[in-house]
C-alpha positions in Angstrom: -35.5 11.2 -12.3 -31.9 11.4 -11.0 -28.5 12.1 -12.5 -25.0 11.3 -11.0 -24.3 14.8 -9.9 -27.5 15.3 -7.9 -27.6 15.6 -4.2 -28.8 12.5 -2.4 -31.4 14.3 -0.2 -33.3 15.2 -3.4 -33.5 11.5 -4.3 -33.8 9.4 -1.2 -35.0 12.0 1.3 -33.2 14.1 3.9 -33.3 11.6 6.8 -31.6 8.8 4.8 -29.3 11.2 3.0 -28.1 12.7 6.3 -27.3 9.3 7.7 -25.3 8.3 4.6 -23.5 11.7 4.6 -22.6 11.6 8.3 -21.5 8.0 8.7 -20.4 7.0 5.2 -19.3 10.3 3.6 -21.8 9.8 0.7 -23.3 13.0 -0.6 -24.2 12.6 -4.3 -26.0 10.1 -6.5 -22.6 9.1 -7.9 -21.2 8.6 -4.4 -23.9 6.0 -3.6 -23.9 4.5 -7.0 -20.2 3.8 -6.7 -20.4 2.6 -3.1 -20.0 -1.0 -4.2 -20.9 -4.1 -2.2 -17.9 -5.6 -0.4 -19.3 -9.1 -0.9 -22.5 -11.0 -1.8 -24.6 -13.2 0.4 -25.2 -16.8 -0.6 -28.3 -17.6 -2.5 -31.5 -18.0 -0.5 -33.7 -21.1 -0.9 -37.3 -19.9 -0.8 -40.1 -22.2 0.0 -43.8 -21.2 -0.2 -46.8 -23.0 1.1 -46.8 -26.7 0.2 -43.4 -26.8 -1.5 -41.0 -29.6 -1.2 -38.6 -29.5 1.9 -35.6 -31.4 0.7 -33.2 -29.2 2.6 -29.8 -29.9 4.1 -28.6 -28.9 7.6 -26.8 -25.6 7.5 -28.5 -24.4 4.3 -30.0 -20.9 4.3 -33.7 -21.0 3.6 -36.6 -18.5 3.5 -40.1 -19.7 4.2 -43.4 -17.8 3.4 -46.3 -19.4 5.2 -49.0 -19.0 7.8 -48.3 -19.6 11.6 -50.5 -22.5 12.7 -49.3 -22.5 16.3 -47.5 -20.0 18.6 -46.4 -21.4 22.0 -44.8 -19.6 24.9 -42.3 -22.0 26.7 -39.8 -21.8 29.5 -36.3 -23.3 29.8 -35.8 -26.2 32.2 -32.7 -24.8 33.8 -34.2 -21.3 34.2 -38.0 -21.4 34.6 -38.2 -17.7 34.4 -36.5 -17.6 31.0 -39.2 -17.5 28.3 -39.0 -18.4 24.6 -41.4 -18.5 21.7 -41.9 -21.5 19.3 -44.0 -21.0 16.2 -45.0 -23.7 13.8 -45.4 -23.0 10.1 -48.3 -24.4 8.1 -49.0 -28.1 8.0 -45.6 -29.2 6.6 -43.8 -32.5 6.5 -41.4 -32.6 8.1 -42.7 -30.2 10.7 -41.1 -26.7 10.5 -40.7 -24.6 13.7 -38.9 -21.4 14.6 -37.6 -20.5 18.0 -37.3 -16.9 19.3 -35.6 -16.2 22.6 -36.5 -13.2 24.8 -39.7 -12.8 22.8 -41.3 -10.0 24.9 -41.8 -7.8 21.8 -42.8 -10.6 19.5 -45.7 -12.2 21.3 -48.3 -9.8 19.8 -46.8 -10.0 16.3 -46.0 -13.6 15.7 -49.4 -15.0 16.3 -51.6 -17.8 14.9 -53.0 -16.9 11.6 -50.3 -14.4 10.7 -48.7 -14.9 7.2 -44.9 -14.5 7.7 -41.6 -14.7 6.0 -38.9 -16.5 8.0 -35.3 -16.5 6.9 -32.5 -18.5 8.7 -30.3 -21.6 8.7 -31.7 -25.1 8.6 -31.3 -27.3 11.6 -32.9 -30.6 12.6 -33.9 -32.0 16.0 -35.8 -35.3 16.3 -37.1 -35.0 12.7 -38.3 -31.5 13.1 -36.8 -28.8 10.9 -35.9 -25.9 13.1 -34.9 -22.3 12.6 -33.3 -20.6 15.6 -34.1 -16.9 16.0 -34.5 -16.3 12.2 -35.1 -13.0 10.5 -38.8 -12.5 10.0 -41.3 -10.3 8.2 -45.1 -10.2 8.9 -46.9 -10.0 5.6 -50.5 -10.3 6.9 -51.9 -10.5 10.4 -55.4 -11.2 11.8 -54.8 -8.3 14.2 -53.5 -6.0 11.5 -50.0 -5.8 12.9 -47.0 -5.7 10.6 -43.3 -5.4 11.1 -40.2 -7.6 11.2 -36.5 -7.9 11.4 -34.7 -4.8 10.1 -32.9 -6.7 7.3 -36.1 -8.2 5.7 -38.1 -5.1 6.3 -35.6 -3.0 4.5 -35.6 -5.4 1.5 -39.4 -5.4 1.4 -39.5 -1.6 1.7 -36.9 -1.2 -1.1 -38.7 -3.6 -3.4 -42.0 -1.7 -3.0 -44.1 -4.9 -3.2 -46.2 -6.8 -0.7 -47.8 -10.2 -0.2 -46.9 -13.0 -2.6 -44.9 -10.6 -4.8 -42.2 -10.7 -2.2 -41.5 -14.3 -2.9 -40.0 -13.3 -6.3 -38.0 -10.6 -4.7 -36.3 -13.0 -2.4 -35.7 -15.6 -5.1 -32.4 -14.0 -6.0 -29.1 -15.8 -6.5 -27.5 -13.4 -4.0 -27.9 -10.1 -2.1 -25.3 -7.4 -1.9 -23.5 -6.8 1.4 -22.2 -3.3 1.8 -19.4 -1.8 4.0 -21.6 -0.6 6.9 -21.4 1.1 10.2 -23.1 0.7 13.6 -25.4 3.5 12.6 -26.1 2.5 9.0 -26.6 -1.2 8.3 -26.0 -2.9 5.0 -29.8 -3.3 4.5 -30.3 0.4 5.0 -27.8 1.0 2.3 -29.4 -1.6 0.1 -32.8 0.1 0.5 -31.3 3.4 -0.5 -29.6 1.9 -3.5 -32.9 0.3 -4.6 -34.7 3.6 -4.2 -32.0 5.4 -6.2 -31.9 2.9 -9.0 -35.6 3.1 -9.5 -35.4 6.8 -10.5 -31.9 6.9 -12.0 -31.6 8.3 -15.5 -29.5 6.2 -17.9 -25.8 6.8 -17.0 -23.8 8.2 -19.9 -21.0 6.1 -21.4 -17.6 7.7 -20.5 -15.4 5.5 -22.7 -15.0 5.5 -26.4 -17.4 3.1 -28.1 -14.6 1.4 -29.9 -12.8 0.6 -26.6 -16.0 -0.8 -25.0 -16.5 -3.0 -28.1 -12.8 -4.1 -28.4 -12.8 -5.3 -24.8 -16.3 -6.7 -24.8 -17.4 -4.6 -21.9 -20.8 -4.1 -20.4 -22.0 -0.5 -20.7 -21.4 1.9 -17.8 -25.2 2.2 -17.2 -25.7 -1.6 -17.1 -22.6 -2.2 -15.0 -23.5 0.3 -12.3 -26.9 -1.2 -11.9 -25.9 -4.8 -12.2 -23.1 -4.6 -9.5 -25.9 -3.9 -7.0 -28.9 -5.9 -8.4 -27.6 -8.5 -10.9 -29.8 -11.6 -11.0 -27.1 -14.0 -12.0 -23.5 -14.7 -11.3 -22.6 -14.2 -14.9 -24.2 -10.7 -15.0 -22.4 -9.7 -11.8 -19.1 -10.9 -13.1 -19.5 -8.8 -16.3 -20.4 -5.8 -14.2 -17.3 -6.3 -12.0 -15.1 -6.7 -15.1 -16.3 -3.4 -16.5 -15.9 -1.6 -13.2 -12.3 -3.0 -12.9 -11.5 -1.2 -16.2 -13.2 2.0 -14.8 -10.8 1.9 -11.8 -7.7 1.4 -13.9 -8.7 4.1 -16.3 -9.6 6.5 -13.6 -6.2 6.1 -12.0 -4.3 6.3 -15.2 -6.2 9.5 -16.3 -5.2 11.2 -13.1 -1.6 10.2 -13.6 -1.6 11.2 -17.3 -3.0 14.7 -16.5 -0.4 15.2 -13.8 2.4 13.9 -16.0 1.5 16.2 -18.9 0.8 19.1 -16.5 4.4 18.8 -15.2 5.8 18.4 -18.7 4.1 21.6 -19.9 6.6 23.6 -17.8 9.9 24.9 -18.9 12.8 22.7 -17.8 16.4 23.9 -17.4 18.4 23.1 -20.5 21.7 21.4 -19.6 23.5 19.9 -22.6 26.3 17.4 -22.0 29.8 19.0 -22.2 33.0 17.3 -23.1 35.1 19.6 -20.8 33.1 19.9 -17.6 32.8 18.2 -14.2 30.8 15.3 -15.6 33.6 14.4 -18.1 36.3 14.9 -15.5 34.5 12.7 -13.0 34.0 9.9 -15.7 37.7 10.1 -16.5 38.8 9.6 -12.9 36.5 6.7 -12.1 38.5 3.7 -10.8 36.1 1.3 -12.4 34.3 1.0 -15.7 30.6 1.8 -15.9 28.3 -1.2 -16.7 26.5 -1.2 -20.0 23.2 -0.6 -18.1 24.7 2.5 -16.3 25.9 3.9 -19.6 22.5 3.3 -21.2 20.6 5.0 -18.4 23.1 7.9 -18.4 22.5 8.5 -22.1 18.7 8.7 -21.5 19.1 11.1 -18.5 21.6 13.2 -20.5 19.3 13.6 -23.4 16.3 14.5 -21.2 18.3 17.1 -19.2 19.4 18.7 -22.5 15.7 19.2 -23.5 13.6 22.2 -22.7 10.9 20.3 -20.8 11.3 18.9 -17.3 12.6 15.4 -16.9 10.4 13.2 -14.7 12.1 9.8 -14.3 12.4 7.0 -11.8 15.6 5.0 -11.6 15.1 1.6 -9.9 17.7 -1.0 -9.5 19.0 -3.8 -7.3 20.8 -3.0 -4.1 24.4 -2.2 -5.2 23.5 -1.7 -8.9 25.3 1.7 -9.0 22.4 4.2 -8.9 24.5 6.7 -6.9 27.2 7.1 -9.5 24.6 7.5 -12.2 22.8 10.2 -10.2 26.1 11.9 -9.4 27.1 12.1 -13.1 23.6 13.4 -14.0 23.9 16.1 -11.3 27.4 17.1 -12.6 25.9 17.7 -16.0 23.5 20.1 -14.5 26.3 21.9 -12.5 28.2 22.2 -15.8 25.3 24.2 -17.1 25.3 26.5 -14.1 22.5 24.9 -12.0 22.4 23.5 -8.5 21.1 20.1 -7.6 19.3 18.9 -4.4 19.4 15.3 -3.2 16.6 14.5 -0.8 17.1 11.5 1.5 14.6 10.1 4.0 17.0 9.7 7.0 19.9 11.5 8.4 22.0 8.4 8.3 21.4 8.0 4.6 21.9 11.7 3.9 25.3 11.6 5.7 26.2 8.4 3.8 25.4 10.1 0.5 27.5 13.2 1.5 30.4 11.1 2.5 30.4 8.8 -0.6 29.8 11.7 -3.1 32.6 13.7 -1.6 34.9 10.7 -1.7 34.0 10.0 -5.4 34.5 13.6 -6.4 37.7 14.1 -4.5 39.2 17.6 -5.4 36.3 18.1 -7.8 34.0 18.5 -4.8 36.3 20.8 -2.8 36.0 24.1 -4.6 37.5 26.9 -2.5 39.3 24.5 -0.2 42.9 23.6 0.1 43.7 21.1 -2.6 40.4 21.6 -4.4 40.0 21.9 -8.2 39.7 25.4 -9.5 36.7 24.4 -11.6 35.1 22.2 -9.0 32.0 22.6 -6.9 31.0 22.1 -3.2 28.9 19.4 -1.6 26.7 20.7 1.3 24.8 18.6 3.9 21.8 19.9 5.7 19.9 17.9 8.4 17.4 18.7 11.1 19.7 17.8 14.0 22.5 20.1 13.0 23.3 23.0 15.4 21.5 26.3 14.4 24.8 28.0 13.6 25.9 25.2 11.3 22.5 25.2 9.5 22.8 29.0 8.9 26.3 28.4 7.4 25.0 25.7 5.0 22.0 27.8 4.0 24.3 30.7 3.2 26.4 28.4 0.9 23.3 27.2 -0.8 21.7 30.6 -1.3 25.0 32.0 -2.7 25.2 29.2 -5.2 28.6 28.0 -3.9 27.2 24.5 -3.2 26.4 22.7 -6.5 25.2 19.6 -4.7 23.0 20.0 -1.7 22.2 16.8 0.2 19.7 16.7 3.0 16.6 15.3 4.7 13.2 17.0 5.2 15.2 20.0 6.4 15.7 20.9 2.7 12.0 21.6 2.5 11.9 24.4 5.0 11.2 27.9 3.8 14.5 29.2 5.2 16.4 27.1 2.5 16.8 29.2 -0.6 18.7 28.1 -3.8 20.5 30.4 -6.1 19.6 28.4 -9.2 18.0 25.0 -8.5 17.9 22.9 -11.7 17.5 19.3 -10.6 15.9 17.4 -7.7 17.0 13.9 -6.9 14.9 11.9 -4.4 16.3 8.8 -2.9 14.1 6.0 -1.6 11.1 7.6 -3.4 8.5 5.6 -1.5 9.4 7.4 1.7 8.2 10.7 0.2 5.0 12.1 -1.3 4.4 14.1 -4.4 3.7 17.2 -2.3 7.2 17.0 -0.7 9.1 16.6 -3.9 7.1 19.4 -5.6 7.8 21.7 -2.6 11.5 21.2 -3.2 11.1 21.8 -7.0 9.2 25.0 -6.2 12.5 26.5 -4.9 13.7 26.9 -8.5 13.8 30.3 -10.2 10.4 31.6 -11.5 9.3 30.0 -14.7 11.6 26.9 -14.3 10.5 23.4 -13.4 13.6 21.5 -12.2 14.4 18.1 -13.7 13.3 15.3 -11.3 15.1 12.0 -10.8 13.7 9.7 -8.1 15.5 6.5 -7.1 14.5 3.4 -5.4 16.5 0.3 -4.4 13.2 -1.6 -3.8 12.5 -3.3 -7.2 8.9 -2.4 -8.2 6.5 -4.8 -10.1 5.4 -3.4 -13.4 1.8 -2.9 -12.3 2.9 -0.9 -9.3 5.2 1.2 -11.4 2.3 1.9 -13.9 -0.2 2.9 -11.2 1.7 4.2 -8.1 4.5 5.9 -10.2 2.6 6.3 -13.4 3.5 10.0 -13.8 7.2 9.0 -14.1 9.1 7.3 -16.9 11.1 4.4 -15.6 14.7 3.3 -16.1 16.0 0.1 -14.5 19.5 -1.1 -13.6 19.5 -4.9 -13.3 23.2 -5.5 -13.9 25.5 -5.5 -10.8 29.0 -4.0 -11.1 31.9 -6.4 -11.6 33.5 -7.6 -8.5 30.4 -7.9 -6.4 30.5 -10.9 -4.2 27.5 -13.3 -3.8 25.4 -13.3 -0.6 24.5 -16.7 0.7 21.2 -16.6 2.6 20.0 -19.3 5.1 17.0 -19.5 7.4 17.4 -20.5 11.0 14.3 -22.0 12.6 15.3 -21.5 16.2 12.8 -23.7 17.9 13.5 -26.7 15.6 17.3 -26.2 15.4 18.5 -24.0 18.3 22.1 -25.0 17.7 22.1 -23.2 14.4 21.7 -19.9 16.2 24.7 -20.7 18.4 26.6 -21.4 15.2 25.5 -18.0 13.8 27.2 -16.2 16.7 30.3 -18.4 16.3 30.4 -17.5 12.6 30.3 -13.8 13.4 33.2 -14.2 15.8 35.2 -16.1 13.1 34.6 -13.2 10.6 35.7 -10.6 13.1 38.9 -12.6 13.8 39.5 -12.6 10.1 39.3 -8.8 10.2 35.7 -8.3 9.0 32.5 -6.9 10.5 28.9 -7.9 11.0 25.3 -6.6 11.5 22.7 -8.0 13.9 19.2 -6.6 13.3 16.2 -6.5 15.6 12.7 -5.4 14.8 12.1 -3.1 17.7 14.0 -0.8 20.1 12.8 -1.6 23.6 9.7 -2.6 25.6 8.1 0.8 25.0 8.2 0.1 21.2 5.3 -1.8 19.7 6.2 -5.4 18.7 7.2 -5.6 15.1 7.1 -1.8 14.8 10.8 -1.1 14.2 11.9 2.4 15.0 9.2 4.9 15.9 10.6 7.8 14.0 11.1 8.7 10.3 14.3 6.7 10.2 12.3 3.5 9.8 9.7 2.5 7.4 6.8 0.9 9.3 6.7 -1.9 6.7 4.6 -4.8 7.8 4.2 -6.0 4.2 3.5 -9.7 4.2 3.2 -9.9 8.0 1.6 -13.0 9.4 -1.8 -13.4 10.9 -1.8 -13.1 14.7 -2.5 -16.8 15.1 0.8 -17.5 13.4 3.0 -15.1 15.5 5.4 -16.6 17.9 6.7 -15.1 21.2 7.3 -11.3 21.4 10.3 -10.3 19.3 13.5 -9.5 21.1 14.3 -5.8 21.4 17.5 -4.3 20.1 18.4 -3.1 23.6 18.0 -6.5 25.1 19.8 -8.2 22.2 22.7 -5.8 22.6 23.0 -6.6 26.3 22.6 -10.4 25.8 25.3 -10.5 23.0 27.7 -8.3 24.9 27.7 -10.6 28.0 27.2 -13.8 26.1 28.2 -15.3 22.7 29.9 -12.1 21.4 31.6 -11.1 24.7 35.0 -9.7 24.0 34.0 -8.2 20.6 33.5 -4.5 20.1 29.7 -4.0 19.8 27.9 -0.8 18.8 24.2 0.0 19.3 22.2 1.9 16.7 18.5 2.7 16.5 16.2 5.5 15.5 15.7 7.0 18.9 19.4 8.0 19.2 20.1 11.7 18.6 21.4 12.6 15.1 25.0 13.1 16.3 25.0 9.8 18.2 23.9 8.0 15.0 26.6 9.7 13.0 29.2 8.8 15.6 28.2 5.2 15.8 28.2 4.9 12.0 31.5 6.6 11.6 33.0 4.2 14.2 31.6 1.2 12.3 32.9 2.5 9.0 36.3 3.1 10.5 36.5 -0.5 11.8 36.3 0.6 15.4 33.1 -1.4 16.0 33.1 -5.1 15.1 29.4 -5.8 15.3 26.6 -3.3 14.8 23.5 -4.3 16.7 20.7 -2.2 15.2 17.2 -1.8 13.9 16.2 -1.1 10.3 17.8 2.3 10.6 20.5 0.8 8.4 18.0 -0.6 5.9 19.1 1.6 3.0 22.2 3.5 1.9 24.6 2.3 4.6 27.8 1.2 2.8 30.4 -0.6 4.8 32.3 -3.0 2.3 34.0 -4.7 5.2 30.7 -6.1 6.7 30.3 -9.7 5.5 27.7 -11.2 7.9 24.2 -10.2 8.9 21.9 -12.0 11.4 18.2 -10.8 11.3 16.4 -11.8 14.5 12.7 -12.4 14.4 12.9 -12.2 10.6 9.2 -13.1 10.3 8.5 -9.6 11.6 9.8 -8.0 8.3 8.3 -8.0 4.9 9.9 -9.5 1.8 11.2 -6.3 0.3 12.5 -5.1 3.7 14.5 -8.2 4.2 16.0 -7.9 0.7 16.9 -4.3 1.5 18.6 -5.3 4.8 20.5 -8.1 3.0 21.9 -5.5 0.6 24.0 -4.0 3.4 26.4 -6.9 3.0 28.2 -8.3 0.0 29.5 -4.8 -0.9 33.2 -5.6 -0.7 35.6 -8.3 -2.0 34.6 -11.1 0.4 31.7 -13.5 0.1 28.9 -12.7 2.5 26.3 -14.5 4.6 22.8 -13.4 5.6 21.0 -15.5 8.3 17.2 -15.1 8.9 16.2 -16.3 12.3 12.7 -17.0 13.4 10.8 -18.7 16.2 8.0 -19.8 13.9 8.1 -23.3 12.3 9.3 -24.0 8.8 5.8 -25.1 7.8 4.3 -21.7 8.7 3.4 -19.1 6.1 6.2 -16.9 7.5 8.6 -19.8 7.2 7.8 -20.3 3.6 8.2 -16.5 2.9 11.7 -16.6 4.6 12.6 -19.6 2.5 11.6 -17.7 -0.6 13.9 -14.8 0.3 16.7 -17.2 1.1 16.2 -18.9 -2.3 16.9 -15.9 -4.5 18.9 -12.7 -4.8 16.6 -11.5 -7.6 14.9 -8.5 -6.1 12.5 -8.2 -9.0 11.2 -11.8 -8.4 10.9 -11.0 -4.7 9.0 -7.8 -5.5 6.4 -9.8 -7.5 6.1 -12.2 -4.6 5.8 -9.3 -2.2 2.9 -7.9 -4.2 1.1 -11.2 -4.1 1.4 -11.3 -0.3 0.3 -7.7 0.3 -3.1 -6.1 0.1 -3.7 -3.3 -2.4 -4.1 -0.9 0.5 -0.6 -1.7 1.7 0.8 -1.0 -1.7 -1.1 2.2 -2.4 -0.8 3.6 1.1 -2.7 6.6 2.5 -3.1 10.2 1.4 -2.6 13.1 3.8 -6.1 12.9 5.2 -5.3 9.5 6.5 -8.0 7.8 4.4 -6.9 4.6 2.7 -6.6 4.6 -1.1 -8.5 1.5 -1.9 -9.1 -0.3 -5.2 -12.4 -2.2 -4.9 -11.9 -4.4 -8.0 -8.5 -3.6 -9.7 -5.7 -5.9 -8.5 -2.1 -4.8 -9.0 -1.1 -8.4 -8.7 -3.4 -9.7 -11.4 -4.5 -7.1 -13.8 -1.4 -6.0 -15.8 -3.2 -6.3 -19.1 -6.0 -4.1 -17.9 -3.6 -1.5 -16.5 -1.7 -1.4 -19.8 -4.9 -1.0 -21.8 -6.0 1.8 -19.5 -2.7 3.6 -19.8 -2.7 3.4 -23.6 -6.3 4.6 -23.8 -5.7 7.6 -21.5 -2.6 8.6 -23.5 -4.7 8.4 -26.7 -7.7 10.3 -25.4 -5.5 13.0 -23.7 -3.7 13.7 -27.0 -7.0 14.6 -28.6 -9.0 16.0 -25.7 -7.2 16.8 -22.4 -10.5 17.9 -20.9 -12.5 14.8 -21.8 -15.5 14.8 -19.4 -16.0 11.1 -19.4 -12.5 10.4 -18.4 -12.5 13.1 -15.8 -15.7 11.6 -14.3 -13.9 8.2 -13.9 -10.9 9.9 -12.4 -12.9 11.9 -9.9 -12.8 9.3 -7.1 -9.1 9.8 -7.1 -8.4 13.3 -8.2 -11.3 15.0 -6.4 -9.9 13.7 -3.1 -6.2 14.3 -3.8 -5.7 10.5 -3.9 -3.6 10.7 -7.1 -1.6 13.6 -5.7 -0.5 11.5 -2.7 -0.6 8.1 -4.5 3.0 7.3 -4.2 3.3 7.8 -0.4 3.2 4.0 0.2 
């Protein structure tokens, strides 16, 4: 008998186990047991001797009968090309099977041999024909046996011969497994059958009350039925149960991580009425929205507690996350701690530094002329800075003079030391992994786990928040600050209405003459860049979420270099154009952005390097070329770069694909709403689970075989509630740990939010 933890070689033999280990990374009984079919073949129609042959063309049929004739023939066009035609029994209509290149079959498929033939029905002149079907010799006058690998594997796995095989093949479906060139699906099926024949009953990992409440099949029955169920209903119940297993396994890993982090000691930072946070609030030139005040109250209370805060702040583009995070950081500085703000790109890091310094004014200029006596300093550290400048910034940080330290991945380097790190803020959380944010948190004093606030301007569907970011509590800002101008969005189908694109360039020229600015966005840099790939470096998220199938793609997308040259000498000639993309050196990017912010550039021709964080209130128009090359969320992010000032704004999405295409419909959906949360739900419907969950550091995809983030919110909620309940009573529950092992044992949960 076999148990889930046993080695496969002890159950199915060394040869088969070595093949599964080498080519499919399957090592234990549990590994193979949970190597689920990727689909199921259609039902076979089995016909024994003398049975009715009312069969339709194209139907898959399996015959078991005796060969009454075996003829070698040659094609008319190529007399040297031989084929074999065998006739089965004495049937009406006549049944034949044709085998091409039959050199190795002539001694096996002979008159008098009892065989199984499995193939697709065809008819020619009233004769039922199978062309090169799978076959298995059951009995032979010459004593020879053998057959096609697929049928031979099934027969071997079944362990039966002769007429008993008829029942084995009278199944509603056969499982089809993810296979490789070296290990075929029927090989896997044979191993699974061999394993299930000796498998001990699998213990139930879930509480009996939960199984009963949700009317679930037992774990033991589900793991068997998913491979060998005899009916569609039984298979569906097995898949339903295993869907719960996946949801619970994910949630248990997240619950363990969340409670593990909360068990640390957080820096206590109570809100003060006379500190920097209060002074900053008093000098704000606008009133905080009700949503911002509500979120700040939550953050303030959690930072005042003795356990680490772990919270995600999500909100629409322009909803005011930056000021909320700044006031939270000032509360920490008031308590004597430093704060680190981690940004994914140098452009965004520089933007944060500039905007935070501008908001703080004298409060952020401690030690400088005109600075407040009780203020702090804001430091910026990026990878492209000169070595001397980096050393100067690191000295400020290690001395504790900089209360707010903003930077890119450069903050993670060992050379960066904090005097008293108490809070980590991560912007655009989906660009970073858990390991990266934890590496930054580890720079705190011994025994202290800094508070964590992660922010995203990409609205996240609830199912994704519960699975991908399940270790974080979530706060949401839906309300936009007063004074925000609406953004009108239209789609330009260039092939159908080319004049509309000409009008777009004219509109940009009109806006510039009125004293305003514009963006023109392309999806790739130059011909060396892969089509649709955007920038090749870390400045660009390679998001192809919702991308179209190749058959729907139009001509190659225009490059930003070509577009810049074309606009400069064509429709935008005479305007001041700037070029911006991820391959530019850091100082070049900074110089271009500074010139654009200062109004010295009228039109910024760029890639998605400006996707997040760039704030130029005077920009009122955006044209996105080859918009079909971008995903829904990415387009929404790009659109958020305009509409940030006091003038109405216009976003134009240009595509060479037709309006009736899937891409055209997607672009129309983006144009039809400014609700990022609605678009996020649509985005999830369009994307595969792998796109959402991403990859962990080994490069292997984190796949969910049955659980759908788009469809199973109720299951995810039930799983989360169960895991919280069980963890409260037994953090080491072995059943829950077993379900979680496919994720936690491979570090999949650890890197789950690198999507």
